[in-house]
N, CA, C, O and CB atoms as a CASP TS submission, in Angstrom:
PFRMAT TS
TARGET T0000
AUTHOR 0000-0000-0000
METHOD Language model
MODEL 1
PARENT N/A
ATOM      1  N   MET     1       0.382  -1.116   0.483  1.00  0.00           N
ATOM      2  CA  MET     1      -0.060   0.086   0.616  1.00  0.00           C
ATOM      3  C   MET     1       1.114   2.009   0.089  1.00  0.00           C
ATOM      4  O   MET     1       1.006   3.101  -0.469  1.00  0.00           O
ATOM      5  CB  MET     1      -0.426  -0.227   2.294  1.00  0.00           C
ATOM      6  N   PHE     2       1.840   1.327   0.658  1.00  0.00           N
ATOM      7  CA  PHE     2       2.816   2.169   1.127  1.00  0.00           C
ATOM      8  C   PHE     2       3.701   2.795  -0.361  1.00  0.00           C
ATOM      9  O   PHE     2       4.211   3.909  -0.474  1.00  0.00           O
ATOM     10  CB  PHE     2       3.794   1.221   2.275  1.00  0.00           C
ATOM     11  N   LYS     3       3.681   2.057  -1.045  1.00  0.00           N
ATOM     12  CA  LYS     3       4.732   1.651  -2.163  1.00  0.00           C
ATOM     13  C   LYS     3       3.311   2.449  -3.432  1.00  0.00           C
ATOM     14  O   LYS     3       3.686   3.199  -4.333  1.00  0.00           O
ATOM     15  CB  LYS     3       5.277  -0.714  -2.265  1.00  0.00           C
ATOM     16  N   THR     4       1.855   2.120  -3.257  1.00  0.00           N
ATOM     17  CA  THR     4       0.756   2.652  -3.920  1.00  0.00           C
ATOM     18  C   THR     4       0.939   4.262  -4.126  1.00  0.00           C
ATOM     19  O   THR     4       0.943   5.095  -5.032  1.00  0.00           O
ATOM     20  CB  THR     4      -0.526   2.286  -3.097  1.00  0.00           C
ATOM     21  N   LEU     5       1.102   4.164  -2.586  1.00  0.00           N
ATOM     22  CA  LEU     5       1.073   6.095  -2.418  1.00  0.00           C
ATOM     23  C   LEU     5       2.376   6.603  -2.633  1.00  0.00           C
ATOM     24  O   LEU     5       2.668   7.607  -1.983  1.00  0.00           O
ATOM     25  CB  LEU     5       0.643   6.793  -0.733  1.00  0.00           C
ATOM     26  N   THR     6       3.033   6.238  -3.228  1.00  0.00           N
ATOM     27  CA  THR     6       4.092   6.896  -2.747  1.00  0.00           C
ATOM     28  C   THR     6       4.473   6.764  -4.884  1.00  0.00           C
ATOM     29  O   THR     6       5.278   7.495  -5.461  1.00  0.00           O
ATOM     30  CB  THR     6       5.272   5.915  -1.090  1.00  0.00           C
ATOM     31  N   LEU     7       3.819   5.911  -5.419  1.00  0.00           N
ATOM     32  CA  LEU     7       3.871   6.015  -6.551  1.00  0.00           C
ATOM     33  C   LEU     7       2.947   7.049  -7.363  1.00  0.00           C
ATOM     34  O   LEU     7       3.279   7.577  -8.424  1.00  0.00           O
ATOM     35  CB  LEU     7       3.767   4.881  -6.843  1.00  0.00           C
ATOM     36  N   LYS     8       1.786   7.242  -6.717  1.00  0.00           N
ATOM     37  CA  LYS     8       0.977   8.456  -6.912  1.00  0.00           C
ATOM     38  C   LYS     8       1.100   9.306  -6.459  1.00  0.00           C
ATOM     39  O   LYS     8       0.118  10.047  -6.417  1.00  0.00           O
ATOM     40  CB  LYS     8       0.032   8.487  -6.782  1.00  0.00           C
ATOM     41  N   TYR     9       2.610   9.841  -5.707  1.00  0.00           N
ATOM     42  CA  TYR     9       2.525  11.453  -4.933  1.00  0.00           C
ATOM     43  C   TYR     9       3.380  11.546  -6.427  1.00  0.00           C
ATOM     44  O   TYR     9       2.807  12.360  -7.151  1.00  0.00           O
ATOM     45  CB  TYR     9       3.459  12.007  -2.879  1.00  0.00           C
ATOM     46  N   VAL    10       4.449  11.012  -7.016  1.00  0.00           N
ATOM     47  CA  VAL    10       5.191  11.094  -7.518  1.00  0.00           C
ATOM     48  C   VAL    10       4.923  11.333  -8.879  1.00  0.00           C
ATOM     49  O   VAL    10       5.613  11.929  -9.706  1.00  0.00           O
ATOM     50  CB  VAL    10       5.753  10.345  -7.184  1.00  0.00           C
ATOM     51  N   THR    11       3.461  10.607  -9.039  1.00  0.00           N
ATOM     52  CA  THR    11       2.873  11.527 -10.707  1.00  0.00           C
ATOM     53  C   THR    11       2.155  12.100 -10.248  1.00  0.00           C
ATOM     54  O   THR    11       2.158  13.089 -10.981  1.00  0.00           O
ATOM     55  CB  THR    11       2.124  10.883 -12.092  1.00  0.00           C
ATOM     56  N   TRP    12       1.340  12.309  -9.401  1.00  0.00           N
ATOM     57  CA  TRP    12       0.774  13.928  -9.294  1.00  0.00           C
ATOM     58  C   TRP    12       1.768  14.801  -9.172  1.00  0.00           C
ATOM     59  O   TRP    12       1.462  15.935  -9.541  1.00  0.00           O
ATOM     60  CB  TRP    12      -0.145  14.272  -8.072  1.00  0.00           C
ATOM     61  N   ARG    13       3.158  14.625  -8.672  1.00  0.00           N
ATOM     62  CA  ARG    13       4.344  15.632  -8.295  1.00  0.00           C
ATOM     63  C   ARG    13       4.138  16.390  -9.537  1.00  0.00           C
ATOM     64  O   ARG    13       3.734  17.541  -9.701  1.00  0.00           O
ATOM     65  CB  ARG    13       6.025  14.982  -8.054  1.00  0.00           C
ATOM     66  N   ARG    14       4.831  14.695 -11.119  1.00  0.00           N
ATOM     67  CA  ARG    14       5.789  15.175 -12.410  1.00  0.00           C
ATOM     68  C   ARG    14       4.542  15.520 -12.754  1.00  0.00           C
ATOM     69  O   ARG    14       4.948  15.491 -13.916  1.00  0.00           O
ATOM     70  CB  ARG    14       6.844  14.130 -13.499  1.00  0.00           C
ATOM     71  N   PHE    15       3.240  15.865 -12.884  1.00  0.00           N
ATOM     72  CA  PHE    15       2.126  16.124 -13.119  1.00  0.00           C
ATOM     73  C   PHE    15       1.953  18.019 -13.137  1.00  0.00           C
ATOM     74  O   PHE    15       1.907  18.964 -13.925  1.00  0.00           O
ATOM     75  CB  PHE    15       1.330  15.234 -12.040  1.00  0.00           C
ATOM     76  N   ARG    16       1.897  17.653 -11.440  1.00  0.00           N
ATOM     77  CA  ARG    16       1.344  19.285 -10.948  1.00  0.00           C
ATOM     78  C   ARG    16       3.213  20.398 -11.973  1.00  0.00           C
ATOM     79  O   ARG    16       3.079  21.545 -12.399  1.00  0.00           O
ATOM     80  CB  ARG    16       1.312  19.404  -7.979  1.00  0.00           C
ATOM     81  N   ASP    17       4.406  19.720 -12.063  1.00  0.00           N
ATOM     82  CA  ASP    17       5.362  20.319 -12.764  1.00  0.00           C
ATOM     83  C   ASP    17       5.289  20.619 -13.860  1.00  0.00           C
ATOM     84  O   ASP    17       5.642  21.711 -14.306  1.00  0.00           O
ATOM     85  CB  ASP    17       6.206  19.857 -12.763  1.00  0.00           C
ATOM     86  N   SER    18       4.754  19.585 -14.575  1.00  0.00           N
ATOM     87  CA  SER    18       4.516  19.757 -16.226  1.00  0.00           C
ATOM     88  C   SER    18       3.767  20.774 -15.949  1.00  0.00           C
ATOM     89  O   SER    18       4.435  21.798 -15.810  1.00  0.00           O
ATOM     90  CB  SER    18       3.781  18.546 -17.248  1.00  0.00           C
ATOM     91  N   VAL    19       2.252  20.963 -15.761  1.00  0.00           N
ATOM     92  CA  VAL    19       1.731  22.314 -15.775  1.00  0.00           C
ATOM     93  C   VAL    19       2.723  22.961 -15.400  1.00  0.00           C
ATOM     94  O   VAL    19       3.474  23.379 -16.281  1.00  0.00           O
ATOM     95  CB  VAL    19       0.599  22.626 -15.009  1.00  0.00           C
ATOM     96  N   ARG    20       2.955  23.172 -14.350  1.00  0.00           N
ATOM     97  CA  ARG    20       3.336  24.733 -13.380  1.00  0.00           C
ATOM     98  C   ARG    20       4.571  25.232 -15.417  1.00  0.00           C
ATOM     99  O   ARG    20       4.400  26.215 -16.138  1.00  0.00           O
ATOM    100  CB  ARG    20       5.020  24.200 -10.716  1.00  0.00           C
ATOM    101  N   GLU    21       5.392  24.306 -15.571  1.00  0.00           N
ATOM    102  CA  GLU    21       6.197  25.017 -16.292  1.00  0.00           C
ATOM    103  C   GLU    21       5.624  25.297 -17.841  1.00  0.00           C
ATOM    104  O   GLU    21       5.824  26.233 -18.616  1.00  0.00           O
ATOM    105  CB  GLU    21       7.488  24.302 -16.233  1.00  0.00           C
ATOM    106  N   LEU    22       4.882  24.165 -17.944  1.00  0.00           N
ATOM    107  CA  LEU    22       4.462  24.224 -19.639  1.00  0.00           C
ATOM    108  C   LEU    22       3.540  26.343 -19.436  1.00  0.00           C
ATOM    109  O   LEU    22       3.506  27.227 -20.292  1.00  0.00           O
ATOM    110  CB  LEU    22       2.621  22.151 -20.224  1.00  0.00           C
ATOM    111  N   SER    23       2.931  26.368 -17.830  1.00  0.00           N
ATOM    112  CA  SER    23       1.906  28.035 -17.884  1.00  0.00           C
ATOM    113  C   SER    23       2.687  28.819 -17.737  1.00  0.00           C
ATOM    114  O   SER    23       2.230  29.915 -17.413  1.00  0.00           O
ATOM    115  CB  SER    23       0.734  28.495 -16.768  1.00  0.00           C
ATOM    116  N   ARG    24       4.508  28.705 -17.906  1.00  0.00           N
ATOM    117  CA  ARG    24       5.400  29.675 -17.793  1.00  0.00           C
ATOM    118  C   ARG    24       5.744  30.251 -19.055  1.00  0.00           C
ATOM    119  O   ARG    24       6.143  31.394 -19.274  1.00  0.00           O
ATOM    120  CB  ARG    24       6.471  29.235 -17.152  1.00  0.00           C
ATOM    121  N   LEU    25       5.484  29.060 -20.074  1.00  0.00           N
ATOM    122  CA  LEU    25       5.707  29.954 -21.490  1.00  0.00           C
ATOM    123  C   LEU    25       4.588  30.737 -21.806  1.00  0.00           C
ATOM    124  O   LEU    25       3.482  30.627 -21.277  1.00  0.00           O
ATOM    125  CB  LEU    25       5.957  29.074 -22.808  1.00  0.00           C
ATOM    126  N   SER    26       5.158  32.152 -23.371  1.00  0.00           N
ATOM    127  CA  SER    26       4.531  32.928 -23.434  1.00  0.00           C
ATOM    128  C   SER    26       3.062  32.491 -24.297  1.00  0.00           C
ATOM    129  O   SER    26       2.745  31.340 -23.995  1.00  0.00           O
ATOM    130  CB  SER    26       5.375  33.866 -23.827  1.00  0.00           C
ATOM    131  N   ASP    27       2.053  33.160 -25.337  1.00  0.00           N
ATOM    132  CA  ASP    27       1.209  32.224 -25.816  1.00  0.00           C
ATOM    133  C   ASP    27       2.568  31.297 -26.775  1.00  0.00           C
ATOM    134  O   ASP    27       2.760  30.081 -26.741  1.00  0.00           O
ATOM    135  CB  ASP    27      -0.270  33.044 -26.767  1.00  0.00           C
ATOM    136  N   ARG    28       3.321  32.292 -27.542  1.00  0.00           N
ATOM    137  CA  ARG    28       3.738  32.348 -28.765  1.00  0.00           C
ATOM    138  C   ARG    28       4.450  31.270 -28.359  1.00  0.00           C
ATOM    139  O   ARG    28       4.332  30.267 -29.063  1.00  0.00           O
ATOM    140  CB  ARG    28       4.346  33.569 -29.394  1.00  0.00           C
ATOM    141  N   GLU    29       5.144  31.210 -27.431  1.00  0.00           N
ATOM    142  CA  GLU    29       6.334  29.822 -27.288  1.00  0.00           C
ATOM    143  C   GLU    29       4.816  28.639 -27.005  1.00  0.00           C
ATOM    144  O   GLU    29       5.111  27.888 -27.935  1.00  0.00           O
ATOM    145  CB  GLU    29       7.962  29.995 -25.310  1.00  0.00           C
ATOM    146  N   LEU    30       3.706  28.098 -26.510  1.00  0.00           N
ATOM    147  CA  LEU    30       3.007  27.177 -26.522  1.00  0.00           C
ATOM    148  C   LEU    30       2.329  26.443 -28.574  1.00  0.00           C
ATOM    149  O   LEU    30       1.841  25.444 -29.102  1.00  0.00           O
ATOM    150  CB  LEU    30       1.881  27.880 -25.353  1.00  0.00           C
ATOM    151  N   SER    31       2.866  28.027 -28.959  1.00  0.00           N
ATOM    152  CA  SER    31       2.042  27.674 -30.240  1.00  0.00           C
ATOM    153  C   SER    31       3.079  27.142 -30.628  1.00  0.00           C
ATOM    154  O   SER    31       2.962  25.917 -30.606  1.00  0.00           O
ATOM    155  CB  SER    31       1.331  28.721 -31.226  1.00  0.00           C
ATOM    156  N   ASP    32       4.329  27.582 -31.077  1.00  0.00           N
ATOM    157  CA  ASP    32       5.452  27.301 -31.633  1.00  0.00           C
ATOM    158  C   ASP    32       5.946  25.330 -30.864  1.00  0.00           C
ATOM    159  O   ASP    32       6.822  24.521 -31.167  1.00  0.00           O
ATOM    160  CB  ASP    32       6.586  28.869 -31.155  1.00  0.00           C
ATOM    161  N   LEU    33       4.945  25.331 -29.945  1.00  0.00           N
ATOM    162  CA  LEU    33       4.955  23.551 -29.757  1.00  0.00           C
ATOM    163  C   LEU    33       3.696  22.775 -30.719  1.00  0.00           C
ATOM    164  O   LEU    33       3.553  21.622 -31.127  1.00  0.00           O
ATOM    165  CB  LEU    33       4.558  23.092 -27.820  1.00  0.00           C
ATOM    166  N   GLY    34       2.717  24.296 -30.868  1.00  0.00           N
ATOM    167  CA  GLY    34       1.120  23.117 -30.545  1.00  0.00           C
ATOM    168  C   GLY    34       0.597  23.444 -29.444  1.00  0.00           C
ATOM    169  O   GLY    34      -0.571  23.756 -29.678  1.00  0.00           O
ATOM    170  N   ILE    35       0.816  23.537 -28.426  1.00  0.00           N
ATOM    171  CA  ILE    35      -0.446  23.634 -28.058  1.00  0.00           C
ATOM    172  C   ILE    35      -0.405  24.972 -27.368  1.00  0.00           C
ATOM    173  O   ILE    35       0.445  25.823 -27.110  1.00  0.00           O
ATOM    174  CB  ILE    35      -0.938  22.450 -27.236  1.00  0.00           C
ATOM    175  N   GLY    36      -2.106  24.726 -27.122  1.00  0.00           N
ATOM    176  CA  GLY    36      -3.716  26.171 -26.756  1.00  0.00           C
ATOM    177  C   GLY    36      -2.888  25.566 -25.312  1.00  0.00           C
ATOM    178  O   GLY    36      -2.470  24.453 -24.994  1.00  0.00           O
ATOM    179  N   ARG    37      -2.901  27.233 -24.488  1.00  0.00           N
ATOM    180  CA  ARG    37      -3.663  27.188 -23.386  1.00  0.00           C
ATOM    181  C   ARG    37      -3.945  26.423 -22.445  1.00  0.00           C
ATOM    182  O   ARG    37      -3.379  25.798 -21.548  1.00  0.00           O
ATOM    183  CB  ARG    37      -4.410  27.341 -23.602  1.00  0.00           C
ATOM    184  N   ALA    38      -5.654  26.735 -23.126  1.00  0.00           N
ATOM    185  CA  ALA    38      -5.789  26.154 -22.312  1.00  0.00           C
ATOM    186  C   ALA    38      -6.224  23.900 -22.153  1.00  0.00           C
ATOM    187  O   ALA    38      -6.959  23.214 -21.442  1.00  0.00           O
ATOM    188  CB  ALA    38      -6.645  27.236 -21.964  1.00  0.00           C
ATOM    189  N   ASP    39      -5.091  23.593 -23.443  1.00  0.00           N
ATOM    190  CA  ASP    39      -4.723  21.912 -23.233  1.00  0.00           C
ATOM    191  C   ASP    39      -3.055  21.508 -21.974  1.00  0.00           C
ATOM    192  O   ASP    39      -2.453  20.461 -21.734  1.00  0.00           O
ATOM    193  CB  ASP    39      -4.232  21.241 -25.341  1.00  0.00           C
ATOM    194  N   ILE    40      -2.880  22.909 -21.499  1.00  0.00           N
ATOM    195  CA  ILE    40      -2.068  22.332 -20.762  1.00  0.00           C
ATOM    196  C   ILE    40      -2.519  21.069 -19.894  1.00  0.00           C
ATOM    197  O   ILE    40      -1.983  19.961 -19.914  1.00  0.00           O
ATOM    198  CB  ILE    40      -1.614  23.292 -20.064  1.00  0.00           C
ATOM    199  N   SER    41      -3.208  21.319 -19.412  1.00  0.00           N
ATOM    200  CA  SER    41      -3.304  19.825 -18.239  1.00  0.00           C
ATOM    201  C   SER    41      -3.786  18.007 -19.122  1.00  0.00           C
ATOM    202  O   SER    41      -3.923  16.842 -18.748  1.00  0.00           O
ATOM    203  CB  SER    41      -5.109  20.338 -16.777  1.00  0.00           C
ATOM    204  N   THR    42      -3.873  18.702 -20.273  1.00  0.00           N
ATOM    205  CA  THR    42      -4.224  17.370 -21.235  1.00  0.00           C
ATOM    206  C   THR    42      -3.006  16.546 -21.768  1.00  0.00           C
ATOM    207  O   THR    42      -2.840  15.354 -22.023  1.00  0.00           O
ATOM    208  CB  THR    42      -5.035  17.851 -22.607  1.00  0.00           C
ATOM    209  N   VAL    43      -2.152  17.761 -21.840  1.00  0.00           N
ATOM    210  CA  VAL    43      -0.353  17.686 -22.525  1.00  0.00           C
ATOM    211  C   VAL    43       0.444  17.249 -21.228  1.00  0.00           C
ATOM    212  O   VAL    43       1.555  16.724 -21.287  1.00  0.00           O
ATOM    213  CB  VAL    43       0.468  19.557 -23.192  1.00  0.00           C
ATOM    214  N   ALA    44      -0.167  17.491 -20.163  1.00  0.00           N
ATOM    215  CA  ALA    44       0.609  17.287 -19.016  1.00  0.00           C
ATOM    216  C   ALA    44      -0.004  15.758 -18.599  1.00  0.00           C
ATOM    217  O   ALA    44       0.805  14.845 -18.428  1.00  0.00           O
ATOM    218  CB  ALA    44       0.407  18.596 -17.825  1.00  0.00           C
ATOM    219  N   ARG    45      -0.837  15.615 -18.509  1.00  0.00           N
ATOM    220  CA  ARG    45      -0.932  14.372 -18.447  1.00  0.00           C
ATOM    221  C   ARG    45      -1.267  12.684 -19.115  1.00  0.00           C
ATOM    222  O   ARG    45      -1.437  11.543 -18.686  1.00  0.00           O
ATOM    223  CB  ARG    45      -1.348  14.627 -17.901  1.00  0.00           C
ATOM    224  N   GLN    46      -1.207  13.723 -20.966  1.00  0.00           N
ATOM    225  CA  GLN    46      -1.137  12.456 -21.310  1.00  0.00           C
ATOM    226  C   GLN    46       0.687  12.602 -21.289  1.00  0.00           C
ATOM    227  O   GLN    46       0.970  11.455 -20.943  1.00  0.00           O
ATOM    228  CB  GLN    46      -2.097  12.023 -22.868  1.00  0.00           C
ATOM    229  N   SER    47       1.812  13.211 -21.428  1.00  0.00           N
ATOM    230  CA  SER    47       3.004  12.920 -20.517  1.00  0.00           C
ATOM    231  C   SER    47       3.457  12.316 -20.009  1.00  0.00           C
ATOM    232  O   SER    47       4.607  11.960 -20.266  1.00  0.00           O
ATOM    233  CB  SER    47       3.202  13.193 -19.932  1.00  0.00           C
ATOM    234  N   LEU    48       2.347  11.642 -18.425  1.00  0.00           N
ATOM    235  CA  LEU    48       2.374  10.557 -17.983  1.00  0.00           C
ATOM    236  C   LEU    48       2.684   9.843 -18.400  1.00  0.00           C
ATOM    237  O   LEU    48       3.689   9.362 -17.877  1.00  0.00           O
ATOM    238  CB  LEU    48       1.773  10.240 -17.691  1.00  0.00           C
ATOM    239  N   GLN    49       2.286   9.314 -19.346  1.00  0.00           N
ATOM    240  CA  GLN    49       2.222   7.910 -20.158  1.00  0.00           C
ATOM    241  C   GLN    49       2.475   7.625 -20.770  1.00  0.00           C
ATOM    242  O   GLN    49       1.960   6.703 -21.403  1.00  0.00           O
ATOM    243  CB  GLN    49       1.683   7.410 -20.506  1.00  0.00           C
ATOM    244  N   SER    50       4.006   8.544 -21.173  1.00  0.00           N
ATOM    245  CA  SER    50       5.177   8.233 -22.380  1.00  0.00           C
ATOM    246  C   SER    50       5.900   7.479 -21.125  1.00  0.00           C
ATOM    247  O   SER    50       6.985   6.921 -21.282  1.00  0.00           O
ATOM    248  CB  SER    50       6.208   9.828 -23.361  1.00  0.00           C
TER
END
């Protein structure tokens, strides 16, 4: 059970860090990456599945 909680916490931290980093980019930089500001959470979530 502890291992599961630890894995969930690490996954959540990676998601949160990805969202934070992408949110810091300008709209122009996001556009260059093909990401809309509204898509940041989706992109961060998808990056965890890779």
